[in-house]
C-alpha positions as CSV (number, residue, x, y, z in Angstrom):
1,X,141.3,130.8,108.8
2,X,141.0,130.6,112.6
3,X,144.1,128.9,113.8
4,X,145.2,127.4,117.2
5,X,148.2,129.7,117.6
6,X,146.7,131.8,120.3
7,X,145.1,128.8,122.0
8,X,148.2,126.8,122.1
9,X,150.2,129.8,123.3
10,X,148.1,129.9,126.4
11,X,147.6,126.2,126.9
12,X,149.8,126.0,130.0
13,X,147.8,128.7,131.6
14,X,144.6,126.8,131.1
15,X,146.1,123.7,132.8
16,X,147.4,125.7,135.7
17,X,144.3,127.8,136.5
18,X,143.7,128.2,140.2
19,X,140.6,127.0,141.9
20,X,138.4,129.9,143.1
21,X,135.0,130.8,144.3
22,X,133.0,131.9,141.2
23,X,132.3,130.2,137.9
24,X,131.7,132.6,135.0
25,X,130.0,131.1,131.9
26,X,129.9,132.8,128.6
27,X,130.0,132.7,124.8
28,X,132.3,134.4,122.3
29,X,130.9,135.2,118.9
30,X,131.7,137.1,115.7
31,X,129.3,138.4,113.1
32,X,129.2,135.1,111.4
33,X,128.7,132.9,114.5
34,X,130.6,131.4,117.3
35,X,134.4,131.8,117.5
36,X,136.1,128.5,118.3
37,X,138.9,128.2,120.7
38,X,139.1,131.9,121.6
39,X,141.1,132.6,124.7
40,X,140.0,134.5,127.9
41,X,142.9,135.7,130.1
42,X,142.6,137.4,133.4
43,X,144.8,140.5,133.2
44,X,147.6,140.5,135.7
45,X,147.3,136.8,136.4
46,X,149.0,133.6,135.1
47,X,145.8,131.8,134.1
48,X,142.7,131.8,132.0
49,X,140.6,129.5,129.8
50,X,139.7,128.8,126.2
51,X,136.4,128.5,124.4
52,X,135.3,125.2,122.9
53,X,134.5,124.6,119.3
54,X,131.1,126.3,119.7
55,X,132.5,129.4,121.4
56,X,131.4,128.5,125.0
57,X,133.8,129.0,127.9
58,X,133.8,128.6,131.7
59,X,136.1,130.6,133.9
60,X,136.8,129.9,137.6
61,X,138.0,133.2,139.3
62,X,137.9,134.9,142.7
63,X,135.0,137.2,143.5
64,X,135.4,140.8,142.7
65,X,136.4,143.1,139.8
66,X,138.6,141.7,137.0
67,X,139.7,142.8,133.5
68,X,139.4,140.0,131.0
69,X,141.4,140.0,127.8
70,X,139.6,138.1,125.0
71,X,141.6,137.1,122.0
72,X,141.1,135.1,118.8
73,X,143.2,135.0,115.7
74,X,141.5,137.1,113.0
75,X,139.6,139.3,115.4
76,X,140.4,142.5,117.3
77,X,141.3,141.7,120.9
78,X,138.9,143.2,123.6
79,X,139.5,144.0,127.2
80,X,136.3,143.6,129.3
81,X,136.0,144.8,132.9
82,X,133.6,142.7,134.9
83,X,132.3,142.2,138.4
84,X,131.7,138.5,139.2
85,X,128.5,139.3,141.0
86,X,126.9,140.5,137.8
87,X,127.4,137.1,136.0
88,X,126.8,134.5,138.6
89,X,123.3,133.8,137.2
90,X,123.6,134.9,133.6
91,X,126.1,134.2,130.8
92,X,128.8,136.7,129.7
93,X,128.1,137.4,126.0
94,X,131.2,138.7,124.1
95,X,131.1,139.8,120.4
96,X,134.5,140.3,118.7
97,X,134.9,142.3,115.5
98,X,136.9,140.9,112.6
99,X,140.4,142.3,112.4
100,X,140.3,143.4,108.7
101,X,143.7,145.0,108.8
102,X,145.4,142.2,110.7
103,X,146.8,144.4,113.4
104,X,146.1,142.0,116.3
105,X,147.7,139.0,114.7
106,X,150.4,137.0,116.5
107,X,153.7,137.0,114.6
108,X,156.9,135.1,115.1
109,X,159.4,136.7,112.7
110,X,160.0,139.9,114.7
111,X,161.7,138.4,117.7
112,X,161.8,134.6,117.1
113,X,159.0,134.5,119.7
114,X,155.2,134.9,119.5
115,X,154.2,138.5,119.9
116,X,151.2,140.7,119.0
117,X,151.9,142.4,115.7
118,X,151.0,145.9,117.1
119,X,153.4,145.4,120.0
120,X,156.3,144.0,118.0
121,X,159.4,146.2,118.2
122,X,160.1,145.2,114.5
123,X,157.7,146.0,111.7
124,X,156.1,142.8,110.4
125,X,153.7,142.6,107.5
126,X,151.4,139.6,107.2
127,X,149.8,138.2,104.1
128,X,147.0,135.7,104.8
129,X,144.2,133.7,103.1
130,X,142.1,136.9,102.7
131,X,144.7,138.4,100.4
132,X,145.5,135.1,98.7
133,X,141.8,134.9,97.8
134,X,141.5,138.6,96.8
135,X,144.3,138.4,94.3
136,X,143.5,134.8,93.2
137,X,147.1,133.8,93.8
138,X,148.0,130.2,93.1
139,X,151.6,130.5,94.4
140,X,153.6,132.5,96.9
141,X,155.1,134.6,94.0
142,X,151.7,136.0,93.1
143,X,151.0,137.4,96.6
144,X,154.1,139.2,97.7
145,X,153.7,142.4,95.7
146,X,150.9,143.5,98.1
147,X,153.3,144.8,100.8
148,X,155.4,148.0,100.7
149,X,159.0,147.5,99.8
150,X,158.3,144.1,98.2
151,X,158.4,143.4,94.5
152,X,158.4,140.1,92.6
153,X,159.8,140.0,89.1
154,X,160.1,137.5,86.3
155,X,163.6,137.1,84.9
156,X,163.3,134.6,82.1
157,X,160.9,134.0,79.1
158,X,162.0,130.4,78.7
159,X,161.7,129.1,82.3
160,X,159.8,131.6,84.3
161,X,162.5,132.2,86.9
162,X,161.2,134.7,89.5
163,X,162.9,136.5,92.4
164,X,161.6,138.7,95.1
165,X,163.2,142.1,95.9
166,X,163.0,143.6,99.3
167,X,163.8,147.3,99.7
168,X,165.5,147.3,96.3
169,X,167.9,144.4,96.8
170,X,167.7,141.2,94.7
171,X,166.6,137.8,95.8
172,X,169.9,136.5,97.1
173,X,169.8,139.2,99.9
174,X,166.6,137.8,101.3
175,X,166.3,134.9,103.8
176,X,163.4,132.7,102.9
177,X,162.1,130.5,105.8
178,X,159.7,127.6,105.8
179,X,157.9,127.3,109.1
180,X,160.5,129.5,110.7
181,X,163.4,127.4,109.5
182,X,166.1,128.4,107.0
183,X,166.0,125.4,104.7
184,X,165.0,127.2,101.5
185,X,168.3,126.9,99.6
186,X,169.8,128.9,96.8
187,X,168.5,126.4,94.2
188,X,165.0,126.5,95.7
189,X,165.0,130.3,95.4
190,X,165.3,130.1,91.6
191,X,161.8,128.7,91.1
192,X,160.5,128.0,94.7
193,X,158.4,131.1,95.1
194,X,156.3,130.0,92.1
195,X,156.3,126.3,93.2
196,X,154.7,126.6,96.7
197,X,150.9,126.9,96.5
198,X,149.1,129.4,98.7
199,X,146.4,126.8,99.4
200,X,149.0,125.1,101.8
201,X,149.6,128.3,103.7
202,X,148.3,129.8,106.9
203,X,150.2,133.1,106.3
204,X,153.4,134.7,105.1
205,X,155.3,137.1,107.4
206,X,157.6,139.7,105.9
207,X,160.3,141.6,107.8
208,X,162.1,144.2,105.7
209,X,165.7,145.2,106.1
210,X,167.9,143.7,108.8
211,X,165.2,143.3,111.4
212,X,165.4,139.5,111.4
213,X,169.2,139.2,111.5
214,X,168.9,136.5,114.2
215,X,167.5,134.2,111.5
216,X,170.8,134.4,109.6
217,X,173.3,136.8,108.3
218,X,171.9,136.5,104.7
219,X,168.8,138.4,105.9
220,X,170.3,141.6,104.6
221,X,167.2,142.8,102.7
222,X,164.8,141.0,105.1
223,X,163.0,137.8,105.8
224,X,160.1,136.0,104.2
225,X,158.6,133.4,106.5
226,X,156.3,130.9,104.8
227,X,154.1,129.2,107.4
228,X,151.9,126.3,106.5
229,X,148.4,125.5,107.9
230,X,148.0,124.3,111.4
231,X,145.4,121.8,112.5
232,X,142.5,123.9,113.8
233,X,139.0,122.4,113.5
234,X,137.5,119.3,112.1
235,X,137.1,120.6,108.6
236,X,137.5,120.0,104.9
237,X,137.4,122.0,101.7
238,X,137.8,121.5,98.0
239,X,138.2,124.1,95.3
240,X,138.7,124.2,91.5
241,X,139.7,127.1,89.3
242,X,139.9,127.6,85.6
243,X,142.0,130.5,84.4
244,X,142.3,131.6,80.8
245,X,145.5,133.6,80.0
246,X,144.6,136.2,77.4
247,X,141.3,134.4,77.2
248,X,142.9,131.5,75.3
249,X,145.5,129.5,77.4
250,X,144.1,127.3,80.2
251,X,145.5,127.4,83.7
252,X,143.7,124.7,85.8
253,X,144.1,124.1,89.5
254,X,142.4,121.8,92.1
255,X,143.0,122.3,95.8
256,X,141.9,120.2,98.8
257,X,142.6,119.9,102.5
258,X,141.1,118.2,105.5
259,X,141.8,118.6,109.3
260,X,141.0,116.3,112.2
261,X,141.6,117.5,115.8
262,X,140.9,115.5,119.0
263,X,138.3,116.8,121.3
264,X,140.8,117.6,124.1
265,X,143.1,119.4,121.6
266,X,145.9,117.1,122.4
267,X,146.5,116.1,118.8
268,X,145.6,117.0,115.3
269,X,146.6,116.7,111.7
270,X,146.0,118.7,108.5
271,X,146.5,117.1,105.1
272,X,146.5,119.1,101.9
273,X,147.1,118.8,98.2
274,X,147.1,120.7,94.9
275,X,147.2,119.9,91.2
276,X,148.0,122.6,88.6
277,X,148.2,122.4,84.9
278,X,149.1,125.5,82.9
279,X,149.6,125.8,79.2
280,X,152.3,127.9,77.5
281,X,151.6,131.4,76.2
282,X,153.3,133.2,73.2
283,X,152.7,136.9,73.5
284,X,154.1,138.1,70.2
285,X,153.3,135.2,67.9
286,X,157.0,134.4,67.1
287,X,156.6,130.8,68.1
288,X,158.5,131.1,71.4
289,X,156.9,131.2,74.8
290,X,156.7,134.1,77.1
291,X,155.0,132.1,79.8
292,X,156.1,128.5,80.4
293,X,154.0,125.4,80.3
294,X,153.8,124.0,83.8
295,X,152.4,121.1,85.8
296,X,152.6,120.9,89.6
297,X,151.5,118.3,92.0
298,X,151.9,119.0,95.7
299,X,151.0,116.9,98.8
300,X,151.7,117.7,102.4
301,X,150.7,117.3,106.0
302,X,151.2,119.1,109.3
303,X,150.5,117.4,112.7
304,X,150.9,118.0,116.4
305,X,150.5,116.2,119.6
306,X,151.0,117.2,123.2
307,X,152.7,114.4,125.2
308,X,152.1,116.3,128.4
309,X,150.5,119.5,129.6
310,X,153.6,121.5,129.0
311,X,155.0,120.0,125.8
312,X,154.2,119.9,122.1
313,X,155.5,117.9,119.2
314,X,155.0,119.3,115.7
315,X,155.7,117.5,112.4
316,X,155.4,119.1,108.9
317,X,156.0,117.4,105.5
318,X,155.6,118.6,101.9
319,X,156.3,116.7,98.7
320,X,156.3,118.7,95.4
321,X,156.7,117.5,91.8
322,X,156.9,120.2,89.1
323,X,157.7,120.2,85.4
324,X,158.0,123.4,83.4
325,X,159.1,124.0,79.9
326,X,159.5,127.0,77.6
327,X,161.0,127.8,74.2
328,X,159.4,126.6,71.0
329,X,158.1,123.3,69.5
330,X,157.0,122.0,72.9
331,X,155.7,118.8,71.3
332,X,159.2,117.7,70.4
333,X,162.1,116.4,72.5
334,X,164.1,119.3,73.8
335,X,167.2,118.6,71.7
336,X,165.1,118.8,68.5
337,X,163.9,122.4,69.1
338,X,165.4,125.8,68.4
339,X,165.5,126.8,72.0
340,X,164.2,124.9,75.1
341,X,164.5,125.3,78.8
342,X,162.9,122.4,80.6
343,X,163.1,121.6,84.3
344,X,161.7,118.6,86.2
345,X,161.8,119.2,90.0
346,X,161.2,116.7,92.8
347,X,161.3,118.4,96.2
348,X,160.8,117.2,99.7
349,X,160.6,119.6,102.7
350,X,160.0,118.5,106.3
351,X,160.6,119.5,109.9
352,X,160.2,118.2,113.4
353,X,159.9,120.6,116.4
354,X,159.6,119.7,120.1
355,X,158.5,122.6,122.4
356,X,158.4,122.4,126.2
357,X,157.7,125.0,128.9
358,X,157.4,125.2,132.6
359,X,154.5,126.1,134.9
360,X,153.4,129.7,134.1
361,X,155.2,129.7,130.8
362,X,158.3,131.6,132.0
363,X,160.8,129.2,130.5
364,X,160.4,127.9,127.0
365,X,162.7,125.5,125.1
366,X,162.4,124.6,121.5
367,X,164.4,121.9,119.7
368,X,164.1,121.5,116.0
369,X,165.4,119.9,112.8
370,X,164.3,120.6,109.3
371,X,165.5,119.5,105.9
372,X,164.9,120.0,102.2
373,X,166.0,117.8,99.2
374,X,165.7,118.9,95.6
375,X,166.4,116.7,92.6
376,X,166.3,118.5,89.3
377,X,166.6,117.3,85.8
378,X,167.2,120.1,83.3
379,X,167.7,121.0,79.7
380,X,169.2,124.4,78.7
381,X,169.8,124.7,75.0
382,X,168.6,124.0,71.4
383,X,169.7,124.3,67.9
384,X,169.7,128.1,67.6
385,X,167.8,127.8,64.3
386,X,170.0,125.0,62.9
387,X,168.7,121.7,61.4
388,X,171.9,119.7,60.7
389,X,172.8,116.4,62.2
390,X,175.8,118.0,64.0
391,X,173.4,120.6,65.5
392,X,171.2,117.8,66.9
393,X,174.2,116.0,68.4
394,X,175.5,119.2,70.0
395,X,172.0,120.0,71.4
396,X,171.7,116.6,73.0
397,X,174.6,117.6,75.3
398,X,172.4,120.2,77.0
399,X,170.8,117.8,79.5
400,X,171.8,118.2,83.2
401,X,171.2,117.0,86.7
402,X,171.2,118.8,90.0
403,X,171.1,117.5,93.6
404,X,170.6,119.9,96.4
405,X,170.3,119.2,100.1
406,X,169.7,121.7,102.9
407,X,169.6,120.6,106.6
408,X,169.1,122.7,109.7
409,X,169.1,121.6,113.4
410,X,169.2,123.7,116.5
411,X,167.6,124.8,119.7
412,X,166.3,128.0,121.3
413,X,165.7,128.9,124.9
414,X,163.4,131.7,126.0
415,X,163.1,133.1,129.5
416,X,160.2,135.5,130.3
417,X,160.8,137.7,133.4
418,X,157.2,138.3,134.4
419,X,158.0,140.9,137.0
420,X,159.3,143.3,134.4
421,X,158.2,141.5,131.2
422,X,161.8,141.4,129.9
423,X,162.6,138.4,127.5
424,X,165.9,136.7,127.0
425,X,166.3,134.5,123.9
426,X,169.4,132.4,123.2
427,X,170.0,129.6,120.7
428,X,172.3,127.8,118.4
429,X,172.0,126.3,114.9
430,X,173.9,124.2,112.4
431,X,173.1,124.5,108.7
432,X,174.3,122.5,105.8
433,X,173.7,123.2,102.2
434,X,175.2,120.8,99.6
435,X,174.7,121.5,95.8
436,X,176.0,119.4,92.9
437,X,175.0,120.7,89.5
438,X,176.3,119.0,86.3
439,X,175.7,119.6,82.6
440,X,178.2,117.2,81.0
441,X,177.7,118.4,77.4
442,X,178.8,121.9,78.3
443,X,181.4,120.7,80.9
444,X,179.6,122.8,83.4
445,X,179.8,121.7,87.1
446,X,179.1,123.3,90.5
447,X,180.1,121.3,93.5
448,X,179.5,123.3,96.6
449,X,179.1,122.7,100.3
450,X,178.3,125.4,102.9
451,X,178.6,124.6,106.6
452,X,177.4,127.2,109.0
453,X,177.3,127.1,112.8
454,X,175.5,130.0,114.4
455,X,174.8,131.2,117.9
456,X,172.5,134.0,118.7
457,X,171.3,135.9,121.8
458,X,168.8,138.7,122.3
459,X,167.5,140.5,125.3
460,X,164.2,142.3,125.0
461,X,164.5,145.1,127.6
462,X,161.4,146.9,128.9
463,X,162.5,149.5,131.5
464,X,159.2,151.3,131.1
465,X,155.8,150.5,129.6
466,X,156.4,153.0,126.8
467,X,159.9,151.8,125.8
468,X,161.4,148.5,124.5
469,X,164.9,147.7,123.3
470,X,166.0,144.6,121.5
471,X,169.7,144.1,122.0
472,X,171.3,141.1,120.4
473,X,173.5,139.6,117.8
474,X,174.5,136.4,116.0
475,X,178.0,134.8,115.6
476,X,178.4,132.7,112.5
477,X,181.2,130.3,111.6
478,X,180.9,129.7,107.8
479,X,182.9,127.2,105.9
480,X,182.5,127.2,102.1
481,X,184.1,124.6,99.8
482,X,183.2,125.1,96.1
483,X,184.5,123.9,92.8
484,X,183.1,125.8,89.7
485,X,183.9,124.7,86.1
486,X,182.7,125.9,82.7
487,X,184.7,124.2,80.0
488,X,188.3,125.4,80.3
489,X,187.6,127.8,83.1
490,X,188.0,126.5,86.7
491,X,187.5,128.3,89.9
492,X,187.4,127.3,93.6
493,X,186.1,128.9,96.7
494,X,187.6,127.9,100.1
495,X,186.4,130.2,102.8
496,X,186.4,129.9,106.6
497,X,185.1,132.9,108.3
498,X,183.7,133.8,111.7
499,X,181.6,136.9,111.8
500,X,179.6,138.7,114.5
501,X,176.4,140.4,113.3
502,X,175.0,142.8,116.0
503,X,171.4,144.0,116.0
504,X,169.7,146.7,118.0
505,X,166.1,147.8,117.7
506,X,164.4,150.5,119.8
507,X,160.6,151.1,120.2
508,X,159.0,154.1,121.9
509,X,155.3,154.2,122.4
510,X,154.3,157.5,124.0
511,X,150.6,156.7,123.5
512,X,148.6,153.6,122.8
513,X,148.1,154.7,119.1
514,X,151.6,156.0,118.4
515,X,154.7,154.0,117.9
516,X,158.3,154.9,116.9
517,X,160.8,152.3,115.9
518,X,164.4,152.4,114.9
519,X,167.1,149.8,114.3
520,X,170.5,148.8,113.1
521,X,171.7,145.4,111.9
522,X,174.9,144.1,110.3
523,X,175.0,141.2,107.8
524,X,177.4,139.4,105.4
525,X,177.4,137.0,102.5
526,X,180.4,134.6,102.0
527,X,181.6,133.9,98.4
528,X,179.3,131.1,97.1
529,X,176.8,130.4,94.3
530,X,173.5,132.1,94.9
531,X,170.2,131.7,93.1
532,X,171.0,133.8,90.0
533,X,174.2,131.8,89.5
534,X,172.2,128.5,89.4
535,X,169.9,129.8,86.7
536,X,170.9,129.6,83.0
537,X,169.4,131.9,80.4
538,X,169.9,131.8,76.7
539,X,171.3,134.6,74.6
540,X,172.0,134.4,70.8
541,X,170.9,130.8,70.9
542,X,173.6,129.9,73.4
543,X,173.5,129.3,77.1
544,X,174.8,132.1,79.4
545,X,176.8,130.8,82.4
546,X,177.7,132.6,85.6
547,X,181.0,131.8,87.5
548,X,182.6,133.3,90.6
549,X,185.6,135.5,90.2
550,X,188.9,134.0,91.4
551,X,189.4,136.8,94.0
552,X,185.8,137.2,95.2
553,X,185.7,138.3,98.8
554,X,183.0,138.5,101.5
555,X,180.3,141.1,101.2
556,X,179.2,143.1,104.3
557,X,176.2,145.3,104.9
558,X,175.0,147.9,107.4
559,X,171.2,148.3,107.5
560,X,169.4,151.2,109.3
561,X,165.7,151.7,109.7
562,X,163.3,154.2,111.3
563,X,159.5,154.2,111.3
564,X,156.5,156.0,112.6
565,X,153.3,153.9,113.1
566,X,149.8,155.1,114.0
567,X,147.0,152.6,114.6
568,X,143.7,153.4,116.3
569,X,140.1,152.3,116.4
570,X,137.6,155.1,116.2
571,X,134.4,153.3,117.3
572,X,133.8,150.9,114.4
573,X,136.6,152.4,112.2
574,X,139.9,150.6,112.3
575,X,143.0,152.6,111.0
576,X,146.7,152.1,110.5
577,X,149.4,154.3,109.0
578,X,153.1,153.4,108.6
579,X,155.9,155.6,107.4
580,X,159.3,153.9,107.3
581,X,162.7,155.0,106.1
582,X,165.5,152.6,105.3
583,X,169.2,152.8,104.3
584,X,171.4,149.8,103.6
585,X,175.1,150.1,102.7
586,X,176.8,147.3,100.9
587,X,180.6,146.9,101.2
588,X,182.2,144.8,98.4
589,X,178.8,144.0,96.8
590,X,178.6,141.0,94.5
591,X,177.9,142.2,91.0
592,X,177.5,140.2,87.8
593,X,179.6,141.3,84.8
594,X,179.2,140.0,81.2
595,X,182.6,139.1,79.7
596,X,181.4,138.2,76.2
597,X,181.7,134.9,74.3
598,X,184.9,133.7,75.9
599,X,184.2,129.9,75.8
600,X,185.4,127.6,73.0
601,X,181.8,126.7,72.0
602,X,180.7,130.3,71.9
603,X,178.7,130.3,75.1
604,X,178.6,133.6,77.0
605,X,180.3,133.9,80.3
606,X,179.3,136.1,83.2
607,X,181.4,136.6,86.2
608,X,180.5,137.5,89.8
609,X,182.9,140.2,91.0
610,X,183.1,142.6,94.0
611,X,182.0,146.1,93.4
612,X,183.4,149.2,95.0
613,X,180.4,149.8,97.2
614,X,176.6,150.5,96.9
615,X,173.6,151.6,98.9
616,X,169.8,151.5,98.8
617,X,167.8,154.2,100.5
618,X,164.1,155.0,100.5
619,X,160.8,155.3,102.2
620,X,157.9,152.8,102.6
621,X,154.4,154.1,103.2
622,X,151.4,152.0,104.2
623,X,147.8,153.1,104.9
624,X,144.9,150.9,105.9
625,X,141.3,151.9,106.8
626,X,138.4,149.6,107.7
627,X,135.1,151.5,108.3
628,X,133.4,148.3,109.3
629,X,133.8,144.5,109.2
630,X,132.4,144.6,105.7
631,X,135.0,146.8,104.0
632,X,138.7,147.5,104.0
633,X,140.9,149.8,102.0
634,X,144.7,149.3,101.9
635,X,147.4,150.9,99.9
636,X,151.1,151.3,100.1
637,X,154.1,152.4,98.1
638,X,157.9,152.6,98.0
639,X,160.1,155.5,96.9
640,X,163.7,154.5,96.7
641,X,167.2,154.9,95.2
642,X,169.7,152.1,94.5
643,X,173.1,153.3,93.6
644,X,176.7,152.2,93.2
645,X,179.2,154.5,94.9
646,X,181.3,154.2,91.7
647,X,180.1,153.4,88.2
648,X,179.7,149.6,87.8
649,X,180.8,147.7,84.7
650,X,178.0,145.5,83.2
651,X,179.9,144.5,80.1
652,X,183.7,144.3,80.1
653,X,185.2,144.5,76.6
654,X,188.7,143.7,77.7
655,X,187.9,140.0,78.1
656,X,187.2,139.4,74.4
657,X,188.8,142.4,72.7
658,X,185.4,143.7,71.6
659,X,185.3,147.0,69.7
660,X,182.4,148.3,71.7
661,X,183.0,150.5,74.8
662,X,182.5,149.2,78.3
663,X,178.9,149.4,79.5
664,X,178.9,151.1,82.9
665,X,176.0,152.2,85.1
666,X,175.6,154.0,88.4
667,X,172.2,152.7,89.4
668,X,170.9,149.2,90.0
669,X,169.2,147.7,86.9
670,X,165.6,146.4,87.1
671,X,164.9,148.7,90.1
672,X,162.1,151.2,89.7
673,X,162.4,154.3,91.9
674,X,158.7,154.0,92.7
675,X,156.3,151.1,93.0
676,X,153.1,150.4,95.0
677,X,149.9,148.5,95.5
678,X,146.3,148.9,96.6
679,X,143.7,146.4,97.9
680,X,140.0,147.1,98.4
681,X,137.7,144.5,99.9
682,X,133.9,145.1,100.0
683,X,131.1,142.9,101.2
684,X,127.8,143.6,99.4
685,X,124.3,142.2,99.3
686,X,124.8,140.1,102.4
687,X,126.8,137.1,101.1
688,X,128.6,138.6,98.1
689,X,131.9,140.4,98.0
690,X,134.1,142.4,95.6
691,X,137.9,142.6,95.7
692,X,139.7,145.3,93.7
693,X,143.5,145.0,93.8
694,X,146.4,146.3,91.8
695,X,150.1,147.2,91.6
696,X,152.1,150.0,90.0
697,X,155.6,149.5,88.8
698,X,157.5,152.7,87.7
699,X,160.1,153.0,85.0
700,X,163.4,151.2,85.4
701,X,166.6,150.4,83.5
702,X,166.5,146.9,81.9
703,X,169.5,145.5,80.1
704,X,169.1,143.8,76.7
705,X,171.8,141.7,75.0
706,X,172.0,142.8,71.4
707,X,175.0,140.9,70.0
708,X,176.5,137.4,70.0
709,X,179.3,138.7,72.2
710,X,176.7,139.5,74.9
711,X,177.0,143.2,74.5
712,X,174.4,145.0,76.6
713,X,172.0,147.8,75.6
714,X,170.3,149.7,78.5
715,X,166.6,150.3,77.9
716,X,164.2,152.3,80.0
717,X,160.9,150.6,80.5
718,X,157.5,152.2,80.6
719,X,155.5,152.2,83.9
720,X,152.9,149.5,84.4
721,X,149.5,149.4,86.1
722,X,148.3,145.9,86.9
723,X,144.7,146.1,88.1
724,X,142.5,143.1,89.0
725,X,138.9,142.5,90.1
726,X,137.2,139.5,91.7
727,X,133.6,138.7,92.5
728,X,132.6,136.2,95.1
729,X,129.2,134.8,96.3
730,X,128.8,132.7,99.4
731,X,126.0,130.1,99.6
732,X,125.1,128.7,103.0
733,X,123.5,125.4,102.4
734,X,123.7,124.0,105.9
735,X,126.0,123.9,108.9
736,X,128.1,121.2,107.2
737,X,128.2,122.6,103.7
738,X,129.2,126.0,102.5
739,X,129.8,127.0,98.8
740,X,131.6,129.9,97.2
741,X,131.3,130.8,93.5
742,X,133.8,133.2,92.2
743,X,135.3,134.8,89.1
744,X,137.4,137.7,88.0
745,X,139.7,139.4,85.6
746,X,143.5,139.9,86.1
747,X,145.3,142.8,84.5
748,X,142.1,144.4,83.4
749,X,143.9,147.1,81.3
750,X,146.2,144.5,79.7
751,X,149.3,146.5,80.8
752,X,151.9,144.1,79.5
753,X,155.4,144.2,78.0
754,X,155.2,144.8,74.3
755,X,158.9,144.6,73.2
756,X,159.9,141.1,74.0
757,X,163.0,139.9,72.2
758,X,162.1,137.4,69.5
759,X,163.2,134.2,67.8
760,X,165.7,131.5,68.7
761,X,168.6,133.9,69.4
762,X,166.6,136.2,71.7
763,X,167.8,137.4,75.1
764,X,165.5,135.4,77.3
765,X,166.3,137.5,80.3
766,X,164.8,140.6,78.8
767,X,161.5,140.4,80.7
768,X,159.8,143.0,83.0
769,X,156.4,144.2,84.0
770,X,153.3,142.1,85.1
771,X,153.6,138.4,84.9
772,X,150.3,138.0,83.0
773,X,148.4,139.7,80.2
774,X,144.7,140.3,80.6
775,X,143.3,137.0,81.9
776,X,140.0,135.7,83.2
777,X,139.1,133.0,85.7
778,X,136.2,131.4,87.5
779,X,135.9,128.7,90.1
780,X,134.0,126.9,92.8
781,X,135.0,126.2,96.4
782,X,133.0,124.1,98.9
783,X,133.5,122.8,102.4
784,X,132.2,122.9,106.0
785,X,133.6,126.3,107.2
786,X,131.9,129.6,106.7
787,X,135.1,131.5,106.1
788,X,136.1,129.5,103.0
């Protein structure tokens, strides 16, 4: 989708263009027609212009020779040298080629400022609508696997809890942003990646390792920035898809959006919505679900207006309602079943941003506030196979309620020194996260507030055209107050800590095609409940709770990265190669230890403790080739090791005098040493296309609880190949109506876990491998834009 990012970036230049002697008229087009709102900048000057909705532009420049830089989101930028005398009486025709590999995209997550991806001193990967369509992803969780160093896993048969791992570290080490703001709380991280539809999104930006430390010290593994659609063109589209899981269980979705933009580009609004209804799936015919039943209704809007030539006000709002349920006997009330995990979420996310800049765009100030509220009604429990009246009374105690609020407000000032192109960025933020989680029947409560005040500064130093250094850091004052109770066990966390997290990144570009990057960042995590601690799984028919250790202390990290990047266009062939090494050291890492059935009602207790130290180290490789605008080939992979410096206890027999020996391990569980992806896009027969995509997940250690005490057996999984194909045909009815008909098969070879635990006493957390068995889908999309 063509967005206004680039146009709005240069809006002040358009308003301040100097009057001169010669008017140059022209048109900017792509293979599929005019490119709306492309920008034309005069190199070395502070002014330019933008094309209109039909691709036409007019530029007023002095007589003589000039170099024009023509840019449009989704297309390869072009520099065109012209002499004004040649175009006084004829139009300047410019044809841009589609940027199949996304190398000329403008990204934000690298430096907290808009920068061309190829010139960013930090490696940023971008996932956009083209990938969302190719893999037929309904939610964010289904898209993230198609980047090196990124892997999404499912962690629960009963509720579908997912988490994303960056460079081998679990989800609590990743900072998830919504429209550049850190309002995605620990509670949202449990199910949020599967709740946010891709139909709402413009793109997802991924920064691995500590490259985005300025967004928060929790960004130890990296940052995932979820960016919703901006108002672009007067447009509308509607799509409907029917999927059949294992050719038998329906997964139905309807998406729609519409955009209205004023003629002078001073205001615009996009509204969008999605409705999803998915049935439950039982893979091994034991009567218990492996994939939850799910309904999701999402509505949202994003609007902007420009009160003046140098200011912009942006508002975004999303409301989401989701109900999911797994276990057995889904037609009955939860407390009448053997095992049920049911969750009813109501989520509101919103933000307001005011941007202002001066003439020439040298000084830029952004003031912002964002918030998220989640109300959750839950049920974790069941009868465990019983049918007595007392069992039913006990099961009725498993209902719970959660309220979660996250609020962020702050400001950022950016100064561009145009004489040497250095950039200074400073800012401050206040973040509040308040969580109250209560399951009265189990006497389980979490009452936690985290207040954080942060100040950050960064200087982008460019002493030479071939060298850039990012020098910066962030100071955080964190205040955690938490009360954690499970029956007769009570813990508190009262932490006040001020921590400085430095960051340095170096980029050396000896030639246009070659780039070397290296960096260091320090991060920390204060003792508090993270996403895994707010999820409850069932083992042996009983809930499994997580509580913080009484003497839990702050965890620190040191992250190092180095990379080699080669990107070059050989006539019509576009190429990109990335080789990246990473090493992250964890000091006092938070680890979860099973202590057995230590509660009076037999529930299993797990405890978060500090480990002796750990590290993750590895290599990411990425290769992209696009011989023409009608084909693209991309693949990537990660080879890594995740190790504790001393053997880590996973099951501690001392807590319940068990006869079994302690279970210890030196490597991280659920962490394959190799995983990767491929993505092939081909346009055939004019208006038809084929997308062939897939992921590979290597062998890994997966723990399985095998006794009522919670005793753990360590199993080694088989590798998985998850390959998908999609066929799409575009029908051009007229300028105001375009139609796409599509269909495909996911997990063609049915590479799916075949040893799920069974029955009401199963370990619901024993899940690994692809999220779906072989499934088929087909659908229809129509609207008024060619690139639906």
